[in-house]
N, CA, C, O and the ligand as a Tripos MOL2 file, in Angstrom:
@<TRIPOS>MOLECULE
protein
  309   307    78     0     0
PROTEIN
NO_CHARGES

@<TRIPOS>ATOM
      1 N         182.1710   81.9410  122.1960 N.3       1 MET1
      2 CA        183.2150   82.7670  121.5950 C.3       1 MET1
      3 C         183.2690   82.5430  120.1000 C.2       1 MET1
      4 O         183.4820   83.4790  119.3290 O.2       1 MET1
      5 N         183.0770   81.3060  119.6950 N.am      2 ALA2
      6 CA        183.1290   80.9870  118.2730 C.3       2 ALA2
      7 C         182.0310   81.7190  117.5200 C.2       2 ALA2
      8 O         182.2250   82.1450  116.3810 O.2       2 ALA2
      9 N         180.8720   81.8620  118.1640 N.am      3 ALA3
     10 CA        179.7570   82.5240  117.4980 C.3       3 ALA3
     11 C         180.0880   83.9820  117.2240 C.2       3 ALA3
     12 O         179.8260   84.4940  116.1360 O.2       3 ALA3
     13 N         180.6510   84.6290  118.1960 N.am      4 VAL4
     14 CA        181.0090   86.0310  118.0120 C.3       4 VAL4
     15 C         182.1300   86.1660  117.0070 C.2       4 VAL4
     16 O         182.1430   87.0760  116.1780 O.2       4 VAL4
     17 N         183.0520   85.2620  117.0960 N.am      5 LYS5
     18 CA        184.1920   85.2900  116.1890 C.3       5 LYS5
     19 C         183.7400   85.1180  114.7470 C.2       5 LYS5
     20 O         184.3090   85.7100  113.8290 O.2       5 LYS5
     21 N         182.7170   84.3060  114.5610 N.am      6 ALA6
     22 CA        182.2280   84.0290  113.2190 C.3       6 ALA6
     23 C         181.5680   85.2470  112.5930 C.2       6 ALA6
     24 O         181.4320   85.3270  111.3730 O.2       6 ALA6
     25 N         181.1640   86.1840  113.4170 N.am      7 LEU7
     26 CA        180.5180   87.3770  112.8920 C.3       7 LEU7
     27 C         181.5030   88.2560  112.1440 C.2       7 LEU7
     28 O         181.1150   89.0950  111.3310 O.2       7 LEU7
     29 N         182.7720   88.0560  112.4270 N.am      8 ARG8
     30 CA        183.8030   88.8420  111.7690 C.3       8 ARG8
     31 C         183.5670   90.3330  111.9650 C.2       8 ARG8
     32 O         183.7550   91.1310  111.0460 O.2       8 ARG8
     33 N         183.1630   90.6860  113.1390 N.am      9 GLU9
     34 CA        182.9360   92.0970  113.4150 C.3       9 GLU9
     35 C         184.2670   92.8120  113.6000 C.2       9 GLU9
     36 O         185.2230   92.2410  114.1240 O.2       9 GLU9
     37 N         184.3180   94.0570  113.1680 N.am     10 PRO10
     38 CA        185.5380   94.8220  113.4100 C.3      10 PRO10
     39 C         185.6900   95.1180  114.8970 C.2      10 PRO10
     40 O         184.7470   94.9970  115.6780 O.2      10 PRO10
     41 N         186.8660   95.4960  115.2480 N.am     11 CYS11
     42 CA        187.1410   95.8550  116.6350 C.3      11 CYS11
     43 C         186.2090   96.9850  117.0590 C.2      11 CYS11
     44 O         186.1020   97.9990  116.3700 O.2      11 CYS11
     45 N         185.5340   96.8070  118.1970 N.am     12 CYS12
     46 CA        184.5560   97.8010  118.6180 C.3      12 CYS12
     47 C         185.2370   99.0350  119.2060 C.2      12 CYS12
     48 O         184.5810  100.0330  119.5070 O.2      12 CYS12
     49 N         186.5270   98.9610  119.3640 N.am     13 ARG13
     50 CA        187.2270  100.1060  119.9480 C.3      13 ARG13
     51 C         187.8910  100.9690  118.8760 C.2      13 ARG13
     52 O         187.7330  102.1900  118.8630 O.2      13 ARG13
     53 N         188.6360  100.3220  117.9760 N.am     14 CYS14
     54 CA        189.3480  101.1050  116.9640 C.3      14 CYS14
     55 C         188.6760  101.0030  115.6000 C.2      14 CYS14
     56 O         188.9880  101.7880  114.7050 O.2      14 CYS14
     57 N         187.7480  100.0400  115.4210 N.am     15 GLY15
     58 CA        186.9950   99.9520  114.1780 C.3      15 GLY15
     59 C         187.7000   99.2150  113.0560 C.2      15 GLY15
     60 O         187.1400   99.0790  111.9690 O.2      15 GLY15
     61 N         188.8990   98.7430  113.2860 N.am     16 HIS16
     62 CA        189.6230   98.0060  112.2540 C.3      16 HIS16
     63 C         189.2570   96.5290  112.3210 C.2      16 HIS16
     64 O         188.8670   96.0060  113.3640 O.2      16 HIS16
     65 N         189.3970   95.8760  111.1680 N.am     17 ASN17
     66 CA        189.0770   94.4600  111.1230 C.3      17 ASN17
     67 C         190.0640   93.6600  111.9650 C.2      17 ASN17
     68 O         191.2050   94.0670  112.1860 O.2      17 ASN17
     69 N         189.5880   92.5190  112.4220 N.am     18 ILE18
     70 CA        190.4100   91.6340  113.2330 C.3      18 ILE18
     71 C         190.6840   90.3710  112.4380 C.2      18 ILE18
     72 O         189.7590   89.7250  111.9470 O.2      18 ILE18
     73 N         191.9390   90.0240  112.3140 N.am     19 ASP19
     74 CA        192.3150   88.8150  111.6070 C.3      19 ASP19
     75 C         192.1690   87.6240  112.5440 C.2      19 ASP19
     76 O         192.9350   87.4920  113.4990 O.2      19 ASP19
     77 N         191.1980   86.7560  112.2850 N.am     20 PRO20
     78 CA        190.9530   85.6330  113.2150 C.3      20 PRO20
     79 C         192.0450   84.5760  113.1560 C.2      20 PRO20
     80 O         192.0660   83.6520  113.9700 O.2      20 PRO20
     81 N         192.9420   84.7100  112.2030 N.am     21 ASN21
     82 CA        193.9760   83.6780  112.0550 C.3      21 ASN21
     83 C         195.2550   84.0040  112.8150 C.2      21 ASN21
     84 O         196.1970   83.2120  112.8340 O.2      21 ASN21
     85 N         195.2790   85.1620  113.4330 N.am     22 LEU22
     86 CA        196.4830   85.5260  114.1690 C.3      22 LEU22
     87 C         196.6200   84.6800  115.4300 C.2      22 LEU22
     88 O         195.6300   84.2170  115.9960 O.2      22 LEU22
     89 N         197.8410   84.4930  115.8470 N.am     23 ASP23
     90 CA        198.1040   83.7760  117.0790 C.3      23 ASP23
     91 C         197.4750   84.5280  118.2430 C.2      23 ASP23
     92 O         197.4460   85.7590  118.2530 O.2      23 ASP23
     93 N         196.9760   83.7900  119.2160 N.am     24 ALA24
     94 CA        196.2610   84.4010  120.3410 C.3      24 ALA24
     95 C         197.1510   85.3440  121.1360 C.2      24 ALA24
     96 O         196.6570   86.2150  121.8530 O.2      24 ALA24
     97 N         198.4470   85.1720  121.0110 N.am     25 ARG25
     98 CA        199.3620   86.0470  121.7550 C.3      25 ARG25
     99 C         199.6750   87.3230  120.9840 C.2      25 ARG25
    100 O         200.3060   88.2420  121.5060 O.2      25 ARG25
    101 N         199.2180   87.3650  119.7240 N.am     26 HIS26
    102 CA        199.4870   88.5440  118.9080 C.3      26 HIS26
    103 C         198.6670   89.7250  119.4280 C.2      26 HIS26
    104 O         197.4930   89.5540  119.7590 O.2      26 HIS26
    105 N         199.2520   90.9050  119.5050 N.am     27 PRO27
    106 CA        198.5230   92.0640  120.0480 C.3      27 PRO27
    107 C         197.2990   92.4370  119.2160 C.2      27 PRO27
    108 O         196.3840   93.0790  119.7290 O.2      27 PRO27
    109 N         197.2650   92.0500  117.9530 N.am     28 MET28
    110 CA        196.1200   92.3810  117.1200 C.3      28 MET28
    111 C         195.1900   91.1870  116.9360 C.2      28 MET28
    112 O         194.3500   91.1850  116.0360 O.2      28 MET28
    113 N         195.3350   90.1880  117.7730 N.am     29 SER29
    114 CA        194.4950   89.0090  117.6450 C.3      29 SER29
    115 C         193.1090   89.2710  118.2450 C.2      29 SER29
    116 O         192.8620   90.2860  118.8950 O.2      29 SER29
    117 N         192.2370   88.3240  117.9980 N.am     30 PHE30
    118 CA        190.8430   88.4590  118.4200 C.3      30 PHE30
    119 C         190.6800   88.2110  119.9120 C.2      30 PHE30
    120 O         191.1850   87.2230  120.4470 O.2      30 PHE30
    121 N         189.9770   89.1100  120.5710 N.am     31 THR31
    122 CA        189.5820   88.8590  121.9550 C.3      31 THR31
    123 C         188.1410   89.3050  122.1220 C.2      31 THR31
    124 O         187.5940   90.0290  121.2900 O.2      31 THR31
    125 N         187.5510   88.8670  123.1910 N.am     32 LEU32
    126 CA        186.1960   89.2800  123.5100 C.3      32 LEU32
    127 C         186.2300   90.3270  124.6180 C.2      32 LEU32
    128 O         186.9580   90.2070  125.6030 O.2      32 LEU32
    129 N         185.4170   91.3530  124.4170 N.am     33 ASP33
    130 CA        185.2460   92.3350  125.4800 C.3      33 ASP33
    131 C         183.8270   92.1830  125.9910 C.2      33 ASP33
    132 O         182.8820   92.1670  125.2020 O.2      33 ASP33
    133 N         183.6690   92.0730  127.2800 N.am     34 HIS34
    134 CA        182.3480   91.8780  127.8420 C.3      34 HIS34
    135 C         181.7540   93.1980  128.3110 C.2      34 HIS34
    136 O         182.3470   93.9210  129.1120 O.2      34 HIS34
    137 N         180.5630   93.4920  127.7880 N.am     35 VAL35
    138 CA        179.8890   94.7360  128.1400 C.3      35 VAL35
    139 C         179.6110   94.7630  129.6270 C.2      35 VAL35
    140 O         179.8880   95.7480  130.3110 O.2      35 VAL35
    141 N         179.0600   93.6720  130.1130 N.am     36 ILE36
    142 CA        178.8240   93.5170  131.5470 C.3      36 ILE36
    143 C         179.8630   92.5420  132.0750 C.2      36 ILE36
    144 O         179.8960   91.3850  131.6560 O.2      36 ILE36
    145 N         180.6990   92.9880  132.9760 N.am     37 PRO37
    146 CA        181.7420   92.0910  133.4870 C.3      37 PRO37
    147 C         181.1560   90.8030  134.0470 C.2      37 PRO37
    148 O         180.0700   90.7910  134.6270 O.2      37 PRO37
    149 N         181.8980   89.7280  133.8610 N.am     38 LEU38
    150 CA        181.4160   88.4420  134.3490 C.3      38 LEU38
    151 C         181.1990   88.4920  135.8560 C.2      38 LEU38
    152 O         180.3280   87.8090  136.3940 O.2      38 LEU38
    153 N         181.9970   89.3020  136.5220 N.am     39 SER39
    154 CA        181.8750   89.4010  137.9770 C.3      39 SER39
    155 C         180.5790   90.0750  138.3890 C.2      39 SER39
    156 O         180.1730   89.9960  139.5480 O.2      39 SER39
    157 N         179.9200   90.7470  137.4260 N.am     40 LYS40
    158 CA        178.6670   91.4200  137.7460 C.3      40 LYS40
    159 C         177.4780   90.7170  137.1050 C.2      40 LYS40
    160 O         176.4120   91.3070  136.9310 O.2      40 LYS40
    161 N         177.6740   89.4630  136.7600 N.am     41 GLY41
    162 CA        176.5730   88.6700  136.2590 C.3      41 GLY41
    163 C         176.4630   88.6210  134.7490 C.2      41 GLY41
    164 O         175.5210   88.0370  134.2120 O.2      41 GLY41
    165 N         177.4140   89.2280  134.0610 N.am     42 GLY42
    166 CA        177.3900   89.1960  132.6100 C.3      42 GLY42
    167 C         177.6030   87.7910  132.0880 C.2      42 GLY42
    168 O         178.2690   86.9710  132.7200 O.2      42 GLY42
    169 N         177.0310   87.5260  130.9290 N.am     43 SER43
    170 CA        177.1500   86.1910  130.3580 C.3      43 SER43
    171 C         178.4500   86.0790  129.5790 C.2      43 SER43
    172 O         178.8230   86.9760  128.8240 O.2      43 SER43
    173 N         179.1260   84.9650  129.7780 N.am     44 LEU44
    174 CA        180.4090   84.7510  129.1160 C.3      44 LEU44
    175 C         180.2420   84.5970  127.6130 C.2      44 LEU44
    176 O         181.0510   85.1070  126.8370 O.2      44 LEU44
    177 N         179.2090   83.9070  127.2090 N.am     45 LEU45
    178 CA        179.0710   83.5430  125.7990 C.3      45 LEU45
    179 C         177.8990   84.2250  125.1060 C.2      45 LEU45
    180 O         177.6680   83.9860  123.9200 O.2      45 LEU45
    181 N         177.1620   85.0570  125.8090 N.am     46 ASP46
    182 CA        176.0300   85.7340  125.1890 C.3      46 ASP46
    183 C         176.5400   86.7590  124.1830 C.2      46 ASP46
    184 O         177.2490   87.6910  124.5630 O.2      46 ASP46
    185 N         176.1910   86.6040  122.9030 N.am     47 PRO47
    186 CA        176.6780   87.5480  121.8860 C.3      47 PRO47
    187 C         176.2870   88.9880  122.1970 C.2      47 PRO47
    188 O         176.9870   89.9210  121.8040 O.2      47 PRO47
    189 N         175.1690   89.1700  122.9030 N.am     48 ALA48
    190 CA        174.7400   90.5190  123.2470 C.3      48 ALA48
    191 C         175.6560   91.1570  124.2790 C.2      48 ALA48
    192 O         175.6760   92.3760  124.4520 O.2      48 ALA48
    193 N         176.4020   90.3160  124.9500 N.am     49 ASN49
    194 CA        177.2820   90.8270  126.0070 C.3      49 ASN49
    195 C         178.7390   90.8030  125.5760 C.2      49 ASN49
    196 O         179.6090   91.2810  126.3030 O.2      49 ASN49
    197 N         179.0080   90.2620  124.4190 N.am     50 ALA50
    198 CA        180.3910   90.1130  123.9830 C.3      50 ALA50
    199 C         180.6300   90.8990  122.7040 C.2      50 ALA50
    200 O         179.8500   90.8160  121.7550 O.2      50 ALA50
    201 N         181.6900   91.6430  122.6890 N.am     51 ARG51
    202 CA        182.0440   92.4140  121.5130 C.3      51 ARG51
    203 C         183.4480   92.0370  121.0750 C.2      51 ARG51
    204 O         184.3010   91.6780  121.8860 O.2      51 ARG51
    205 N         183.6620   92.1300  119.7750 N.am     52 SER52
    206 CA        184.9790   91.8150  119.2490 C.3      52 SER52
    207 C         185.9380   92.9600  119.5440 C.2      52 SER52
    208 O         185.5810   94.1340  119.4520 O.2      52 SER52
    209 N         187.1370   92.5980  119.8920 N.am     53 MET53
    210 CA        188.1300   93.6280  120.1620 C.3      53 MET53
    211 C         189.5260   93.0550  119.9820 C.2      53 MET53
    212 O         189.7790   91.8910  120.2930 O.2      53 MET53
    213 N         190.4250   93.8830  119.4790 N.am     54 HIS54
    214 CA        191.8180   93.4610  119.4170 C.3      54 HIS54
    215 C         192.3420   93.2550  120.8300 C.2      54 HIS54
    216 O         191.9250   93.9270  121.7730 O.2      54 HIS54
    217 N         193.2510   92.3230  120.9510 N.am     55 ARG55
    218 CA        193.8660   92.1200  122.2620 C.3      55 ARG55
    219 C         194.5040   93.4150  122.7490 C.2      55 ARG55
    220 O         194.3840   93.7880  123.9160 O.2      55 ARG55
    221 N         195.1810   94.0860  121.8340 N.am     56 ARG56
    222 CA        195.8620   95.3190  122.2040 C.3      56 ARG56
    223 C         194.8580   96.3700  122.6840 C.2      56 ARG56
    224 O         195.0760   97.0400  123.6930 O.2      56 ARG56
    225 N         193.7540   96.5000  121.9430 N.am     57 CYS57
    226 CA        192.7470   97.5020  122.2900 C.3      57 CYS57
    227 C         192.0700   97.1370  123.6060 C.2      57 CYS57
    228 O         191.7530   98.0070  124.4180 O.2      57 CYS57
    229 N         191.8580   95.8520  123.8020 N.am     58 ASN58
    230 CA        191.2040   95.4090  125.0250 C.3      58 ASN58
    231 C         192.0710   95.7340  126.2360 C.2      58 ASN58
    232 O         191.5730   96.2110  127.2560 O.2      58 ASN58
    233 N         193.3410   95.4770  126.1190 N.am     59 SER59
    234 CA        194.2200   95.7230  127.2610 C.3      59 SER59
    235 C         194.4120   97.2130  127.4860 C.2      59 SER59
    236 O         194.5420   97.6530  128.6280 O.2      59 SER59
    237 N         194.4330   97.9940  126.4170 N.am     60 SER60
    238 CA        194.6180   99.4300  126.6030 C.3      60 SER60
    239 C         193.3780  100.0300  127.2430 C.2      60 SER60
    240 O         193.4700  100.9940  128.0040 O.2      60 SER60
    241 N         192.2210   99.4640  126.9370 N.am     61 LYS61
    242 CA        191.0010   99.9360  127.5770 C.3      61 LYS61
    243 C         191.0710   99.6670  129.0690 C.2      61 LYS61
    244 O         190.6880  100.5010  129.8900 O.2      61 LYS61
    245 N         191.5760   98.4710  129.4050 N.am     62 GLY62
    246 CA        191.6830   98.1220  130.8120 C.3      62 GLY62
    247 C         192.5850   99.0870  131.5520 C.2      62 GLY62
    248 O         192.3230   99.4620  132.6950 O.2      62 GLY62
    249 N         193.6450   99.4780  130.8830 N.am     63 ASN63
    250 CA        194.5580  100.4030  131.5310 C.3      63 ASN63
    251 C         193.8760  101.7490  131.7620 C.2      63 ASN63
    252 O         194.0630  102.3990  132.7900 O.2      63 ASN63
    253 N         193.0810  102.1410  130.7680 N.am     64 ARG64
    254 CA        192.4680  103.4510  130.8790 C.3      64 ARG64
    255 C         191.4280  103.4990  131.9910 C.2      64 ARG64
    256 O         191.2900  104.5110  132.6780 O.2      64 ARG64
    257 N         190.7010  102.4070  132.1620 N.am     65 THR65
    258 CA        189.6350  102.4260  133.1450 C.3      65 THR65
    259 C         190.1430  102.0770  134.5390 C.2      65 THR65
    260 O         189.3860  102.1200  135.5100 O.2      65 THR65
    261 N         191.4090  101.7360  134.6350 N.am     66 ALA66
    262 CA        191.9560  101.4190  135.9490 C.3      66 ALA66
    263 C         191.9220  102.6720  136.8190 C.2      66 ALA66
    264 O         192.2340  103.7710  136.3610 O.2      66 ALA66
    265 N         191.5490  102.4920  138.0450 N.am     67 PRO67
    266 CA        191.5000  103.6620  138.9330 C.3      67 PRO67
    267 C         192.8790  104.2760  139.0800 C.2      67 PRO67
    268 O         193.8790  103.5840  139.2650 O.2      67 PRO67
    269 N         192.8990  105.5580  138.9940 N.am     68 GLN68
    270 CA        194.1830  106.2360  139.1150 C.3      68 GLN68
    271 C         194.4390  106.6090  140.5630 C.2      68 GLN68
    272 O         193.5760  107.1370  141.2650 O.2      68 GLN68
    273 N         195.6210  106.3210  140.9660 N.am     69 ARG69
    274 CA        195.9870  106.6910  142.3300 C.3      69 ARG69
    275 C         196.1210  108.2050  142.4150 C.2      69 ARG69
    276 O         196.8040  108.8170  141.5950 O.2      69 ARG69
    277 N         195.4870  108.7940  143.3790 N.am     70 PRO70
    278 CA        195.6470  110.2400  143.5320 C.3      70 PRO70
    279 C         197.0880  110.5710  143.8750 C.2      70 PRO70
    280 O         197.7710  109.8270  144.5800 O.2      70 PRO70
    281 N         197.5200  111.6810  143.3700 N.am     71 LEU71
    282 CA        198.8810  112.1020  143.6800 C.3      71 LEU71
    283 C         198.9670  112.4400  145.1580 C.2      71 LEU71
    284 O         198.1380  113.1600  145.7140 O.2      71 LEU71
    285 N         199.9450  111.9220  145.7290 N.am     72 LYS72
    286 CA        200.2530  112.1460  147.1410 C.3      72 LYS72
    287 C         199.2990  113.0970  147.8700 C.2      72 LYS72
    288 O         199.4840  114.3140  147.8770 O.2      72 LYS72
    289 N         198.2860  112.5040  148.4730 N.am     73 THR73
    290 CA        197.3240  113.3230  149.1980 C.3      73 THR73
    291 C         197.5530  113.2650  150.7070 C.2      73 THR73
    292 O         197.0310  114.0790  151.4690 O.2      73 THR73
    293 N         198.3380  112.2890  151.1050 N.am     74 SER74
    294 CA        198.5610  112.1730  152.5380 C.3      74 SER74
    295 C         199.4710  113.3030  153.0360 C.2      74 SER74
    296 O         200.3920  113.7450  152.3490 O.2      74 SER74
    297 N         199.1870  113.7240  154.1890 N.am     75 ARG75
    298 CA        200.0020  114.7920  154.7720 C.3      75 ARG75
    299 C         201.0010  114.2030  155.7660 C.2      75 ARG75
    300 O         200.7950  113.1260  156.3240 O.2      75 ARG75
    301 N         202.0220  114.8990  155.9540 N.am     76 ASP76
    302 CA        202.9850  114.4730  156.9690 C.3      76 ASP76
    303 C         202.5640  115.0680  158.2880 C.2      76 ASP76
    304 O         202.7810  116.2440  158.5800 O.2      76 ASP76
    305 N         201.9570  114.2110  159.0660 N.am     77 TRP77
    306 CA        201.4760  114.7010  160.3630 C.3      77 TRP77
    307 C         202.6180  114.8040  161.3640 C.2      77 TRP77
    308 O         202.4010  115.1990  162.5100 O.2      77 TRP77
    309 ZN        191.2090   97.4690  117.7910 Zn       78 ZN78
@<TRIPOS>BOND
     1     1     2 1
     2     2     3 1
     3     3     4 2
     4     3     5 am
     5     5     6 1
     6     6     7 1
     7     7     8 2
     8     7     9 am
     9     9    10 1
    10    10    11 1
    11    11    12 2
    12    11    13 am
    13    13    14 1
    14    14    15 1
    15    15    16 2
    16    15    17 am
    17    17    18 1
    18    18    19 1
    19    19    20 2
    20    19    21 am
    21    21    22 1
    22    22    23 1
    23    23    24 2
    24    23    25 am
    25    25    26 1
    26    26    27 1
    27    27    28 2
    28    27    29 am
    29    29    30 1
    30    30    31 1
    31    31    32 2
    32    31    33 am
    33    33    34 1
    34    34    35 1
    35    35    36 2
    36    35    37 am
    37    37    38 1
    38    38    39 1
    39    39    40 2
    40    39    41 am
    41    41    42 1
    42    42    43 1
    43    43    44 2
    44    43    45 am
    45    45    46 1
    46    46    47 1
    47    47    48 2
    48    47    49 am
    49    49    50 1
    50    50    51 1
    51    51    52 2
    52    51    53 am
    53    53    54 1
    54    54    55 1
    55    55    56 2
    56    55    57 am
    57    57    58 1
    58    58    59 1
    59    59    60 2
    60    59    61 am
    61    61    62 1
    62    62    63 1
    63    63    64 2
    64    63    65 am
    65    65    66 1
    66    66    67 1
    67    67    68 2
    68    67    69 am
    69    69    70 1
    70    70    71 1
    71    71    72 2
    72    71    73 am
    73    73    74 1
    74    74    75 1
    75    75    76 2
    76    75    77 am
    77    77    78 1
    78    78    79 1
    79    79    80 2
    80    79    81 am
    81    81    82 1
    82    82    83 1
    83    83    84 2
    84    83    85 am
    85    85    86 1
    86    86    87 1
    87    87    88 2
    88    87    89 am
    89    89    90 1
    90    90    91 1
    91    91    92 2
    92    91    93 am
    93    93    94 1
    94    94    95 1
    95    95    96 2
    96    95    97 am
    97    97    98 1
    98    98    99 1
    99    99   100 2
   100    99   101 am
   101   101   102 1
   102   102   103 1
   103   103   104 2
   104   103   105 am
   105   105   106 1
   106   106   107 1
   107   107   108 2
   108   107   109 am
   109   109   110 1
   110   110   111 1
   111   111   112 2
   112   111   113 am
   113   113   114 1
   114   114   115 1
   115   115   116 2
   116   115   117 am
   117   117   118 1
   118   118   119 1
   119   119   120 2
   120   119   121 am
   121   121   122 1
   122   122   123 1
   123   123   124 2
   124   123   125 am
   125   125   126 1
   126   126   127 1
   127   127   128 2
   128   127   129 am
   129   129   130 1
   130   130   131 1
   131   131   132 2
   132   131   133 am
   133   133   134 1
   134   134   135 1
   135   135   136 2
   136   135   137 am
   137   137   138 1
   138   138   139 1
   139   139   140 2
   140   139   141 am
   141   141   142 1
   142   142   143 1
   143   143   144 2
   144   143   145 am
   145   145   146 1
   146   146   147 1
   147   147   148 2
   148   147   149 am
   149   149   150 1
   150   150   151 1
   151   151   152 2
   152   151   153 am
   153   153   154 1
   154   154   155 1
   155   155   156 2
   156   155   157 am
   157   157   158 1
   158   158   159 1
   159   159   160 2
   160   159   161 am
   161   161   162 1
   162   162   163 1
   163   163   164 2
   164   163   165 am
   165   165   166 1
   166   166   167 1
   167   167   168 2
   168   167   169 am
   169   169   170 1
   170   170   171 1
   171   171   172 2
   172   171   173 am
   173   173   174 1
   174   174   175 1
   175   175   176 2
   176   175   177 am
   177   177   178 1
   178   178   179 1
   179   179   180 2
   180   179   181 am
   181   181   182 1
   182   182   183 1
   183   183   184 2
   184   183   185 am
   185   185   186 1
   186   186   187 1
   187   187   188 2
   188   187   189 am
   189   189   190 1
   190   190   191 1
   191   191   192 2
   192   191   193 am
   193   193   194 1
   194   194   195 1
   195   195   196 2
   196   195   197 am
   197   197   198 1
   198   198   199 1
   199   199   200 2
   200   199   201 am
   201   201   202 1
   202   202   203 1
   203   203   204 2
   204   203   205 am
   205   205   206 1
   206   206   207 1
   207   207   208 2
   208   207   209 am
   209   209   210 1
   210   210   211 1
   211   211   212 2
   212   211   213 am
   213   213   214 1
   214   214   215 1
   215   215   216 2
   216   215   217 am
   217   217   218 1
   218   218   219 1
   219   219   220 2
   220   219   221 am
   221   221   222 1
   222   222   223 1
   223   223   224 2
   224   223   225 am
   225   225   226 1
   226   226   227 1
   227   227   228 2
   228   227   229 am
   229   229   230 1
   230   230   231 1
   231   231   232 2
   232   231   233 am
   233   233   234 1
   234   234   235 1
   235   235   236 2
   236   235   237 am
   237   237   238 1
   238   238   239 1
   239   239   240 2
   240   239   241 am
   241   241   242 1
   242   242   243 1
   243   243   244 2
   244   243   245 am
   245   245   246 1
   246   246   247 1
   247   247   248 2
   248   247   249 am
   249   249   250 1
   250   250   251 1
   251   251   252 2
   252   251   253 am
   253   253   254 1
   254   254   255 1
   255   255   256 2
   256   255   257 am
   257   257   258 1
   258   258   259 1
   259   259   260 2
   260   259   261 am
   261   261   262 1
   262   262   263 1
   263   263   264 2
   264   263   265 am
   265   265   266 1
   266   266   267 1
   267   267   268 2
   268   267   269 am
   269   269   270 1
   270   270   271 1
   271   271   272 2
   272   271   273 am
   273   273   274 1
   274   274   275 1
   275   275   276 2
   276   275   277 am
   277   277   278 1
   278   278   279 1
   279   279   280 2
   280   279   281 am
   281   281   282 1
   282   282   283 1
   283   283   284 2
   284   283   285 am
   285   285   286 1
   286   286   287 1
   287   287   288 2
   288   287   289 am
   289   289   290 1
   290   290   291 1
   291   291   292 2
   292   291   293 am
   293   293   294 1
   294   294   295 1
   295   295   296 2
   296   295   297 am
   297   297   298 1
   298   298   299 1
   299   299   300 2
   300   299   301 am
   301   301   302 1
   302   302   303 1
   303   303   304 2
   304   303   305 am
   305   305   306 1
   306   306   307 1
   307   307   308 2
@<TRIPOS>SUBSTRUCTURE
     1 MET1         2 RESIDUE 1 A MET
     2 ALA2         6 RESIDUE 1 A ALA
     3 ALA3        10 RESIDUE 1 A ALA
     4 VAL4        14 RESIDUE 1 A VAL
     5 LYS5        18 RESIDUE 1 A LYS
     6 ALA6        22 RESIDUE 1 A ALA
     7 LEU7        26 RESIDUE 1 A LEU
     8 ARG8        30 RESIDUE 1 A ARG
     9 GLU9        34 RESIDUE 1 A GLU
    10 PRO10       38 RESIDUE 1 A PRO
    11 CYS11       42 RESIDUE 1 A CYS
    12 CYS12       46 RESIDUE 1 A CYS
    13 ARG13       50 RESIDUE 1 A ARG
    14 CYS14       54 RESIDUE 1 A CYS
    15 GLY15       58 RESIDUE 1 A GLY
    16 HIS16       62 RESIDUE 1 A HIS
    17 ASN17       66 RESIDUE 1 A ASN
    18 ILE18       70 RESIDUE 1 A ILE
    19 ASP19       74 RESIDUE 1 A ASP
    20 PRO20       78 RESIDUE 1 A PRO
    21 ASN21       82 RESIDUE 1 A ASN
    22 LEU22       86 RESIDUE 1 A LEU
    23 ASP23       90 RESIDUE 1 A ASP
    24 ALA24       94 RESIDUE 1 A ALA
    25 ARG25       98 RESIDUE 1 A ARG
    26 HIS26      102 RESIDUE 1 A HIS
    27 PRO27      106 RESIDUE 1 A PRO
    28 MET28      110 RESIDUE 1 A MET
    29 SER29      114 RESIDUE 1 A SER
    30 PHE30      118 RESIDUE 1 A PHE
    31 THR31      122 RESIDUE 1 A THR
    32 LEU32      126 RESIDUE 1 A LEU
    33 ASP33      130 RESIDUE 1 A ASP
    34 HIS34      134 RESIDUE 1 A HIS
    35 VAL35      138 RESIDUE 1 A VAL
    36 ILE36      142 RESIDUE 1 A ILE
    37 PRO37      146 RESIDUE 1 A PRO
    38 LEU38      150 RESIDUE 1 A LEU
    39 SER39      154 RESIDUE 1 A SER
    40 LYS40      158 RESIDUE 1 A LYS
    41 GLY41      162 RESIDUE 1 A GLY
    42 GLY42      166 RESIDUE 1 A GLY
    43 SER43      170 RESIDUE 1 A SER
    44 LEU44      174 RESIDUE 1 A LEU
    45 LEU45      178 RESIDUE 1 A LEU
    46 ASP46      182 RESIDUE 1 A ASP
    47 PRO47      186 RESIDUE 1 A PRO
    48 ALA48      190 RESIDUE 1 A ALA
    49 ASN49      194 RESIDUE 1 A ASN
    50 ALA50      198 RESIDUE 1 A ALA
    51 ARG51      202 RESIDUE 1 A ARG
    52 SER52      206 RESIDUE 1 A SER
    53 MET53      210 RESIDUE 1 A MET
    54 HIS54      214 RESIDUE 1 A HIS
    55 ARG55      218 RESIDUE 1 A ARG
    56 ARG56      222 RESIDUE 1 A ARG
    57 CYS57      226 RESIDUE 1 A CYS
    58 ASN58      230 RESIDUE 1 A ASN
    59 SER59      234 RESIDUE 1 A SER
    60 SER60      238 RESIDUE 1 A SER
    61 LYS61      242 RESIDUE 1 A LYS
    62 GLY62      246 RESIDUE 1 A GLY
    63 ASN63      250 RESIDUE 1 A ASN
    64 ARG64      254 RESIDUE 1 A ARG
    65 THR65      258 RESIDUE 1 A THR
    66 ALA66      262 RESIDUE 1 A ALA
    67 PRO67      266 RESIDUE 1 A PRO
    68 GLN68      270 RESIDUE 1 A GLN
    69 ARG69      274 RESIDUE 1 A ARG
    70 PRO70      278 RESIDUE 1 A PRO
    71 LEU71      282 RESIDUE 1 A LEU
    72 LYS72      286 RESIDUE 1 A LYS
    73 THR73      290 RESIDUE 1 A THR
    74 SER74      294 RESIDUE 1 A SER
    75 ARG75      298 RESIDUE 1 A ARG
    76 ASP76      302 RESIDUE 1 A ASP
    77 TRP77      306 RESIDUE 1 A TRP
    78 ZN78       309 GROUP 0 **** ****
């Protein structure tokens, strides 16, 4: 994580710079986004698999990719 952080790359989602000195709980703080999820064999620390992202942007991405429940498709039998 330190290696990626040292690159000082802008957020890969919104393109704005990330202040590495912000508290980790700050919505604009530095987080890592993994191209290949760790659950699918992605490397935790491989710079090729990790991109810089704001915490806020990372979480909003997660919300967007979350499967949406279909609107009431069940019928009343
Ligand atoms: Zn961002």
